[in-house]
All heavy atoms as an XYZ file, in Angstrom:
707
protein
N      84.564     91.645    108.617
C      85.276     92.101    107.436
C      84.338     92.172    106.231
O      84.421     93.100    105.459
C      86.456     91.162    107.170
C      87.289     91.565    105.994
S      88.128     93.101    106.357
C      89.406     93.078    105.181
N      83.481     91.172    106.096
C      82.565     91.188    104.954
C      81.608     92.378    105.041
O      81.223     92.948    104.026
C      81.797     89.882    104.859
O      80.986     89.697    105.994
N      81.253     92.769    106.268
C      80.367     93.932    106.447
C      81.046     95.202    105.934
O      80.432     96.032    105.276
C      79.991     94.074    107.919
C      78.976     95.148    108.192
C      78.579     95.173    109.647
C      77.553     96.256    109.891
N      77.134     96.326    111.274
N      82.340     95.322    106.222
C      83.097     96.488    105.759
C      83.158     96.502    104.239
O      82.939     97.537    103.606
C      84.520     96.485    106.364
C      85.377     97.551    105.734
C      84.453     96.643    107.863
N      83.440     95.353    103.649
C      83.511     95.284    102.187
C      82.170     95.599    101.548
O      82.110     96.308    100.536
C      84.003     93.902    101.742
C      85.472     93.614    102.027
C      85.801     92.174    101.658
C      86.379     94.572    101.281
N      81.084     95.087    102.121
C      79.755     95.380    101.591
C      79.446     96.870    101.668
O      78.870     97.441    100.748
C      78.679     94.571    102.322
C      78.722     93.107    101.960
O      79.223     92.738    100.905
N      78.211     92.277    102.845
N      79.826     97.492    102.770
C      79.605     98.930    102.924
C      80.400     99.688    101.874
O      79.886    100.593    101.221
C      80.013     99.388    104.337
O      79.244     98.667    105.282
C      79.797    100.873    104.524
N      81.651     99.328    101.706
C      82.517    100.002    100.740
C      81.970     99.833     99.331
O      81.887    100.777     98.555
C      83.931     99.427    100.852
C      84.923    100.111     99.977
C      85.370     99.679     98.775
C      85.586    101.358    100.212
N      86.272    100.558     98.249
C      86.426    101.596     99.107
C      85.543    102.272    101.245
C      87.220    102.733     99.009
C      86.346    103.408    101.152
C      87.169    103.616    100.048
N      81.563     98.623     98.991
C      81.063     98.349     97.643
C      79.728     99.053     97.396
O      79.397     99.368     96.258
C      80.915     96.844     97.427
C      82.264     96.157     97.353
C      82.153     94.640     97.343
O      81.121     94.079     97.693
N      83.242     93.982     96.979
N      78.965     99.321     98.445
C      77.675     99.976     98.294
C      77.767    101.485     98.151
O      76.767    102.157     97.901
N      78.954    102.040     98.282
C      79.121    103.491     98.193
C      79.209    103.935     96.738
O      79.727    103.223     95.887
C      80.419    103.922     98.884
C      80.427    103.819    100.364
S      82.023    104.440    100.990
C      81.809    104.155    102.720
N      78.726    105.156     96.516
C      78.943    105.768     95.203
C      80.398    106.215     95.135
O      81.105    106.272     96.158
C      78.037    106.998     95.013
O      78.434    108.004     95.963
C      76.577    106.656     95.178
N      80.843    106.555     93.957
C      82.219    107.025     93.783
C      82.462    108.264     94.646
O      83.490    108.385     95.303
C      82.492    107.331     92.315
C      83.897    107.811     92.060
C      84.119    108.129     90.597
C      85.516    108.694     90.434
N      85.756    109.209     89.100
N      81.504    109.165     94.666
C      81.646    110.401     95.441
C      81.714    110.113     96.942
O      82.515    110.713     97.665
C      80.481    111.359     95.147
C      80.486    111.945     93.755
C      79.981    110.970     92.681
O      79.263    109.997     93.019
O      80.326    111.180     91.502
N      80.865    109.181     97.396
C      80.895    108.806     98.818
C      82.229    108.169     99.191
O      82.799    108.463    100.243
C      79.749    107.831     99.137
C      78.381    108.457     99.111
C      77.261    107.431     99.226
O      77.451    106.269     98.788
O      76.204    107.797     99.767
N      82.708    107.314     98.306
C      83.989    106.641     98.565
C      85.126    107.653     98.613
O      85.994    107.588     99.476
C      84.254    105.577     97.505
N      85.128    108.598     97.679
C      86.174    109.634     97.671
C      86.105    110.491     98.932
O      87.131    110.808     99.534
C      86.052    110.498     96.422
C      86.495    109.796     95.168
C      86.261    110.622     93.907
O      85.601    111.692     93.967
O      86.734    110.168     92.842
N      84.896    110.856     99.330
C      84.733    111.658    100.536
C      85.214    110.880    101.763
O      85.921    111.418    102.613
C      83.269    112.056    100.718
C      83.027    112.927    101.928
C      81.563    113.328    102.053
C      81.381    114.184    103.290
N      80.004    114.526    103.540
N      84.848    109.604    101.833
C      85.290    108.773    102.948
C      86.810    108.677    102.970
O      87.431    108.770    104.016
C      84.681    107.373    102.857
C      85.166    106.439    103.929
C      84.712    106.576    105.238
C      86.085    105.447    103.651
C      85.169    105.739    106.239
C      86.544    104.601    104.638
C      86.088    104.745    105.929
O      86.541    103.923    106.904
N      87.394    108.505    101.809
C      88.841    108.391    101.723
C      89.515    109.671    102.209
O      90.425    109.638    103.032
C      89.270    108.076    100.302
C      90.757    108.010    100.169
C      91.573    108.951     99.650
C      91.604    106.952    100.622
N      92.886    108.562     99.739
C      92.925    107.331    100.334
C      91.376    105.738    101.243
C      94.021    106.524    100.642
C      92.471    104.935    101.541
C      93.757    105.330    101.247
N      89.047    110.800    101.708
C      89.658    112.081    102.066
C      89.440    112.433    103.531
O      90.341    112.906    104.207
C      89.110    113.200    101.183
C      89.587    113.123     99.764
C      88.932    114.201     98.923
C      89.331    114.059     97.472
N      88.613    114.974     96.603
N      88.222    112.212    104.020
C      87.896    112.639    105.376
C      88.130    111.551    106.416
O      88.314    111.852    107.590
C      86.442    113.084    105.444
C      86.180    114.314    104.612
C      84.718    114.702    104.600
O      83.914    114.071    105.297
O      84.382    115.653    103.869
N      88.111    110.315    105.997
C      88.267    109.210    106.953
C      89.650    108.628    106.915
O      90.541    109.002    107.668
N      89.867    107.716    106.003
C      91.140    107.011    105.917
C      92.280    107.972    105.623
O      93.347    107.881    106.217
C      91.077    105.896    104.864
C      90.061    104.839    105.299
C      92.443    105.262    104.652
C      89.776    103.786    104.271
N      92.059    108.889    104.696
C      93.125    109.847    104.363
C      93.557    110.647    105.582
O      94.746    110.849    105.822
N      92.591    111.081    106.370
C      92.899    111.834    107.590
C      93.661    110.960    108.580
O      94.638    111.378    109.177
C      91.609    112.354    108.229
C      91.840    113.033    109.547
C      92.327    114.329    109.603
C      91.584    112.370    110.736
C      92.559    114.959    110.816
C      91.809    112.989    111.951
C      92.289    114.288    111.997
N      93.198    109.713    108.747
C      93.867    108.795    109.673
C      95.307    108.536    109.250
O      96.207    108.472    110.089
C      93.099    107.478    109.761
C      91.763    107.620    110.470
C      90.918    106.361    110.399
O      91.462    105.295    110.073
O      89.718    106.453    110.673
N      95.538    108.364    107.954
C      96.897    108.120    107.467
C      97.782    109.347    107.679
O      98.941    109.216    108.058
C      96.880    107.724    105.991
C      96.308    106.339    105.746
S      97.167    105.026    106.656
C      98.768    105.086    105.893
N      97.253    110.526    107.434
C      98.032    111.746    107.671
C      98.385    111.853    109.150
O      99.508    112.221    109.505
C      97.253    112.974    107.209
N      97.432    111.535    110.014
C      97.679    111.558    111.451
C      98.747    110.525    111.829
O      99.662    110.821    112.588
C      96.375    111.278    112.201
C      96.495    111.334    113.681
N      96.682    112.511    114.373
C      96.472    110.353    114.620
C      96.769    112.253    115.663
N      96.641    110.954    115.832
N      98.652    109.336    111.269
C      99.640    108.279    111.527
C     101.023    108.729    111.076
O     101.998    108.566    111.809
C      99.239    106.994    110.792
C     100.296    105.927    110.833
C     100.465    105.136    111.967
C     101.130    105.715    109.740
C     101.434    104.166    112.015
C     102.102    104.736    109.777
C     102.262    103.957    110.910
O     103.239    103.003    110.947
N     101.127    109.298    109.876
C     102.417    109.749    109.361
C     103.015    110.830    110.236
O     104.212    110.823    110.513
C     102.288    110.258    107.922
C     102.064    109.129    106.933
O     102.309    107.960    107.294
O     101.632    109.417    105.803
N     102.188    111.774    110.700
C     102.722    112.840    111.547
C     103.166    112.270    112.891
O     104.182    112.702    113.440
C     101.709    113.963    111.733
O     100.617    113.535    112.513
N     102.432    111.297    113.418
C     102.860    110.666    114.674
C     104.143    109.893    114.488
O     104.991    109.859    115.383
C     101.771    109.736    115.213
C     100.641    110.488    115.867
O     100.796    111.646    116.231
N      99.508    109.857    115.996
N     104.306    109.251    113.340
C     105.533    108.500    113.071
C     106.731    109.446    113.013
O     107.792    109.149    113.544
C     105.384    107.727    111.760
C     106.375    106.604    111.643
C     106.023    105.701    110.511
N     106.280    106.406    109.270
C     105.982    105.946    108.080
N     105.390    104.796    107.957
N     106.251    106.632    107.004
N     106.554    110.601    112.396
C     107.636    111.598    112.353
C     107.957    112.092    113.763
O     109.109    112.283    114.116
C     107.262    112.764    111.439
C     107.246    112.403    109.980
C     108.585    111.895    109.480
O     109.633    112.480    109.820
O     108.578    110.885    108.749
N     106.911    112.315    114.558
C     107.123    112.765    115.927
C     107.862    111.688    116.729
O     108.752    112.000    117.510
C     105.791    113.103    116.590
C     105.951    113.710    117.967
S     104.421    114.345    118.707
C     103.214    113.112    118.337
N     107.520    110.427    116.524
C     108.208    109.334    117.207
C     109.688    109.308    116.849
O     110.537    109.093    117.714
C     107.578    107.978    116.867
C     106.230    107.774    117.514
O     105.889    108.539    118.446
O     105.514    106.847    117.087
N     110.005    109.539    115.574
C     111.408    109.577    115.148
C     112.145    110.715    115.843
O     113.274    110.553    116.297
C     111.507    109.766    113.633
C     111.159    108.555    112.831
C     111.301    108.883    111.352
C     110.780    107.791    110.469
N     110.869    108.147    109.040
N     111.488    111.868    115.916
C     112.112    113.031    116.562
C     112.361    112.757    118.041
O     113.433    113.050    118.568
C     111.224    114.260    116.396
C     111.796    115.509    117.027
C     110.893    116.717    116.871
O     109.905    116.661    116.118
O     111.190    117.724    117.520
N     111.382    112.173    118.715
C     111.542    111.873    120.135
C     112.638    110.840    120.343
O     113.447    110.954    121.262
C     110.204    111.423    120.756
C     109.266    112.633    120.841
C     110.406    110.803    122.135
C     107.867    112.299    121.266
N     112.706    109.836    119.473
C     113.754    108.820    119.569
C     115.129    109.457    119.419
O     116.058    109.154    120.183
C     113.543    107.748    118.501
C     114.527    106.606    118.644
O     114.636    106.039    119.754
O     115.194    106.264    117.632
N     115.268    110.357    118.470
C     116.536    111.063    118.262
C     116.904    111.885    119.498
O     118.046    111.862    119.958
C     116.446    111.983    117.027
O     116.165    111.184    115.884
C     117.720    112.770    116.823
N     115.917    112.568    120.051
C     116.181    113.401    121.218
C     116.467    112.556    122.458
O     117.251    112.945    123.315
C     115.031    114.374    121.450
C     115.006    115.430    120.348
C     113.958    116.464    120.551
C     114.060    117.493    119.429
N     113.256    118.659    119.691
N     115.868    111.376    122.549
C     116.163    110.497    123.671
C     117.608    110.002    123.591
O     118.305    109.926    124.598
C     115.210    109.311    123.726
C     115.472    108.423    124.932
C     114.361    107.443    125.224
O     113.423    107.321    124.425
O     114.430    106.815    126.290
N     118.067    109.691    122.387
C     119.473    109.282    122.214
C     120.407    110.415    122.625
O     121.427    110.179    123.270
C     119.730    108.853    120.777
C     119.080    107.533    120.437
C     119.259    107.180    118.975
C     118.490    105.895    118.664
N     118.517    105.578    117.243
N     120.060    111.643    122.254
C     120.857    112.801    122.650
C     120.877    112.934    124.168
O     121.936    113.157    124.764
C     120.302    114.071    122.008
C     120.936    115.390    122.452
C     122.419    115.417    122.139
C     120.222    116.561    121.786
N     119.715    112.766    124.800
C     119.650    112.855    126.258
C     120.527    111.791    126.903
O     121.266    112.079    127.850
C     118.209    112.714    126.739
C     118.013    112.707    128.263
C     118.540    114.001    128.888
C     116.553    112.504    128.608
N     120.482    110.573    126.394
C     121.331    109.512    126.947
C     122.802    109.888    126.849
O     123.566    109.690    127.789
C     121.085    108.191    126.216
C     119.782    107.544    126.591
C     119.575    106.252    125.818
C     118.235    105.637    126.160
N     117.995    104.399    125.439
N     123.198    110.447    125.714
C     124.597    110.872    125.555
C     124.949    111.989    126.527
O     126.058    112.017    127.077
C     124.861    111.307    124.118
C     124.877    110.143    123.156
O     125.146    109.010    123.537
N     124.570    110.404    121.900
N     124.028    112.921    126.734
C     124.282    113.998    127.693
C     124.398    113.449    129.109
O     125.241    113.893    129.888
C     123.158    115.043    127.618
C     123.098    115.877    126.343
C     121.828    116.710    126.317
C     124.325    116.760    126.217
N     123.551    112.486    129.441
C     123.600    111.874    130.770
C     124.927    111.164    130.974
O     125.586    111.327    132.009
C     122.418    110.893    130.957
C     121.103    111.666    131.023
C     122.606    110.028    132.199
C     119.861    110.788    130.921
N     125.320    110.384    129.993
C     126.576    109.623    130.092
C     127.769    110.556    130.219
O     128.704    110.276    130.972
C     126.717    108.680    128.880
C     125.671    107.563    128.980
C     128.113    108.090    128.794
C     125.522    106.733    127.724
N     127.738    111.686    129.516
C     128.870    112.624    129.577
C     129.027    113.219    130.972
O     130.141    113.543    131.390
C     128.711    113.740    128.549
O     127.774    114.710    128.984
N     127.921    113.366    131.701
C     127.977    113.909    133.052
C     128.348    115.377    133.134
O     128.690    115.873    134.206
N     128.286    116.087    132.039
C     128.728    117.483    131.999
C     127.609    118.497    132.196
O     127.873    119.683    132.279
C     129.411    117.777    130.662
C     130.673    116.990    130.429
C     131.253    117.314    129.084
C     132.495    116.482    128.808
N     133.047    116.761    127.480
N     126.358    118.035    132.252
C     125.239    118.974    132.283
C     124.270    118.656    133.418
O     124.075    117.512    133.785
C     124.466    118.927    130.955
C     125.304    119.211    129.767
N     125.672    120.488    129.394
C     125.882    118.395    128.852
C     126.416    120.442    128.320
N     126.562    119.174    127.964
N     123.650    119.722    133.917
C     122.594    119.543    134.911
C     121.307    119.124    134.189
O     121.204    119.233    132.963
C     122.319    120.850    135.680
O     121.764    121.806    134.755
C     123.577    121.396    136.333
N     120.344    118.684    134.973
C     119.058    118.295    134.398
C     118.433    119.465    133.638
O     117.930    119.289    132.527
C     118.121    117.804    135.514
C     116.768    117.354    135.024
C     115.905    116.869    136.176
C     114.506    116.526    135.735
N     113.648    116.098    136.841
N     118.464    120.659    134.202
C     117.880    121.822    133.530
C     118.624    122.166    132.239
O     118.000    122.550    131.244
C     117.882    123.039    134.463
C     116.851    122.915    135.569
O     115.833    122.194    135.358
O     117.051    123.515    136.645
N     119.937    122.022    132.238
C     120.704    122.275    131.014
C     120.330    121.260    129.931
O     120.172    121.613    128.761
C     122.202    122.218    131.291
C     122.711    123.373    132.111
C     124.144    123.195    132.569
O     124.628    122.037    132.685
O     124.798    124.225    132.818
N     120.179    119.998    130.342
C     119.798    118.967    129.375
C     118.422    119.260    128.795
O     118.189    119.094    127.594
C     119.818    117.584    130.027
C     121.214    117.069    130.307
S     121.208    115.378    130.916
C     121.229    115.656    132.677
N     117.500    119.697    129.647
C     116.150    120.014    129.199
C     116.191    121.099    128.123
O     115.497    121.013    127.111
C     115.301    120.478    130.382
C     113.830    120.637    130.073
C     113.036    121.164    131.245
C     113.140    120.279    132.457
N     112.311    120.733    133.589
N     117.023    122.107    128.329
C     117.143    123.185    127.346
C     117.817    122.710    126.056
O     117.433    123.117    124.962
C     117.931    124.359    127.926
C     117.173    125.086    129.022
O     115.926    124.963    129.078
O     117.825    125.765    129.839
N     118.803    121.842    126.190
C     119.554    121.387    125.024
C     118.752    120.488    124.087
O     118.912    120.562    122.868
C     120.828    120.645    125.462
C     121.934    121.512    126.041
C     123.022    120.652    126.662
C     122.525    122.394    124.947
N     117.896    119.654    124.626
C     117.191    118.733    123.730
C     115.853    119.274    123.249
O     115.251    118.699    122.357
C     117.024    117.330    124.325
C     116.130    117.320    125.546
C     118.344    116.698    124.623
C     115.719    115.932    125.935
N     115.374    120.357    123.820
C     114.199    121.062    123.301
C     112.983    120.153    123.110
O     112.514    119.944    122.003
C     114.565    121.754    121.982
C     113.454    122.660    121.490
O     112.758    123.262    122.329
O     113.269    122.761    120.266
N     112.508    119.601    124.204
C     111.263    118.830    124.233
C     110.299    119.505    125.189
O     110.730    120.199    126.106
C     111.524    117.412    124.760
C     112.000    116.358    123.795
C     112.328    115.084    124.550
C     110.965    116.067    122.738
N     109.006    119.296    125.004
C     108.075    119.788    126.018
C     108.443    119.204    127.384
O     108.933    118.066    127.470
C     106.721    119.249    125.543
C     106.896    119.003    124.086
C     108.332    118.630    123.895
N     108.217    119.956    128.425
C     108.633    119.546    129.773
C     108.095    118.168    130.152
O     108.819    117.352    130.723
C     108.200    120.582    130.803
N     106.846    117.889    129.811
C     106.257    116.597    130.177
C     106.971    115.446    129.467
O     107.243    114.410    130.073
C     104.764    116.573    129.864
O     104.544    116.828    128.491
N     107.291    115.617    128.188
C     108.006    114.571    127.439
C     109.410    114.390    127.997
O     109.893    113.267    128.149
C     108.060    114.922    125.963
N     110.068    115.500    128.319
C     111.407    115.410    128.895
C     111.380    114.625    130.203
O     112.223    113.752    130.429
C     111.995    116.804    129.145
C     113.326    116.757    129.835
C     114.488    116.585    129.107
C     113.415    116.845    131.219
C     115.718    116.514    129.744
C     114.634    116.778    131.863
C     115.801    116.618    131.126
N     110.429    114.929    131.064
C     110.351    114.256    132.365
C     110.137    112.749    132.209
O     110.717    111.962    132.946
C     109.260    114.871    133.234
C     109.553    116.290    133.699
C     110.830    116.421    134.531
O     111.193    115.471    135.258
O     111.470    117.478    134.451
N     109.319    112.357    131.252
C     109.077    110.927    131.017
C     110.363    110.240    130.570
O     110.740    109.187    131.093
C     107.960    110.736    129.961
C     106.623    111.167    130.553
C     107.914    109.288    129.474
C     105.514    111.300    129.531
N     111.053    110.838    129.608
C     112.286    110.243    129.098
C     113.366    110.242    130.170
O     114.091    109.264    130.351
C     112.759    110.990    127.837
C     111.751    110.770    126.708
C     114.143    110.534    127.419
C     111.982    111.641    125.503
N     113.467    111.327    130.904
C     114.466    111.432    131.972
C     114.213    110.366    133.042
O     115.130    109.664    133.464
C     114.412    112.840    132.577
C     115.527    113.136    133.543
C     116.755    113.580    133.078
C     115.346    113.008    134.916
C     117.785    113.878    133.960
C     116.364    113.298    135.805
C     117.585    113.732    135.319
O     118.591    114.017    136.187
N     112.959    110.221    133.440
C     112.607    109.225    134.464
C     112.882    107.811    133.964
O     113.361    106.960    134.721
C     111.139    109.369    134.864
N     112.596    107.549    132.703
C     112.842    106.216    132.142
C     114.328    105.888    132.175
O     114.732    104.785    132.522
C     112.305    106.141    130.721
C     112.498    104.781    130.089
C     111.765    104.601    128.786
N     112.019    105.646    127.826
C     111.077    106.203    127.079
N     109.825    105.820    127.188
N     111.372    107.127    126.204
N     115.159    106.846    131.836
C     116.597    106.617    131.850
C     117.128    106.482    133.270
O     118.046    105.730    133.530
C     117.330    107.726    131.088
C     117.144    107.558    129.606
O     117.684    106.641    129.010
N     116.354    108.423    129.001
N     116.504    107.200    134.202
C     116.877    107.077    135.604
C     116.534    105.666    136.109
O     117.314    105.026    136.804
C     116.144    108.121    136.433
C     116.574    108.164    137.870
C     115.919    109.329    138.595
C     116.432    109.391    140.014
N     115.879    110.540    140.734
N     115.365    105.177    135.688
C     114.917    103.844    136.084
C     115.889    102.763    135.616
O     116.122    101.786    136.314
C     113.526    103.583    135.494
C     112.956    102.218    135.808
C     111.586    102.064    135.171
C     111.046    100.673    135.373
N     109.759    100.497    134.708
N     116.456    102.946    134.428
C     117.358    101.934    133.879
C     118.810    102.169    134.255
O     119.707    101.578    133.669
C     117.181    101.837    132.370
C     115.840    101.277    131.999
C     114.909    102.040    131.311
C     115.465     99.993    132.382
C     113.653    101.519    131.006
C     114.218     99.475    132.077
C     113.327    100.253    131.386
O     112.085     99.742    131.075
N     119.046    103.036    135.208
C     120.382    103.187    135.769
C     121.330    104.080    135.010
O     122.523    104.082    135.292
N     120.827    104.861    134.072
C     121.728    105.773    133.370
C     122.000    107.014    134.182
O     122.918    107.757    133.892
C     121.155    106.156    132.007
C     121.154    105.043    130.973
C     120.502    105.530    129.677
C     122.555    104.552    130.681
N     121.198    107.271    135.203
C     121.397    108.462    136.036
C     121.895    108.075    137.407
O     121.604    107.055    137.921
C     120.082    109.230    136.167
C     119.522    109.745    134.863
C     118.127    110.305    135.078
C     120.407    110.811    134.296
């Protein structure tokens, strides 16, 4: 930790700003976008669970209704199958 602080303190204002914009700032933007994506997936997983419980739709119909990439849908579908919702 002290090494990080020494590095930070040794930077010029311009270097620190560049690091912030290109380093930490980029990482935070990436984190925020992933957090939003996680919220969206969580919402869609809840919708899938409700569709499964209703028993009114086929797997392909559910896939179309929740609008997730096929790989994400398969993971969520398999997880719910594992826990006995299917």
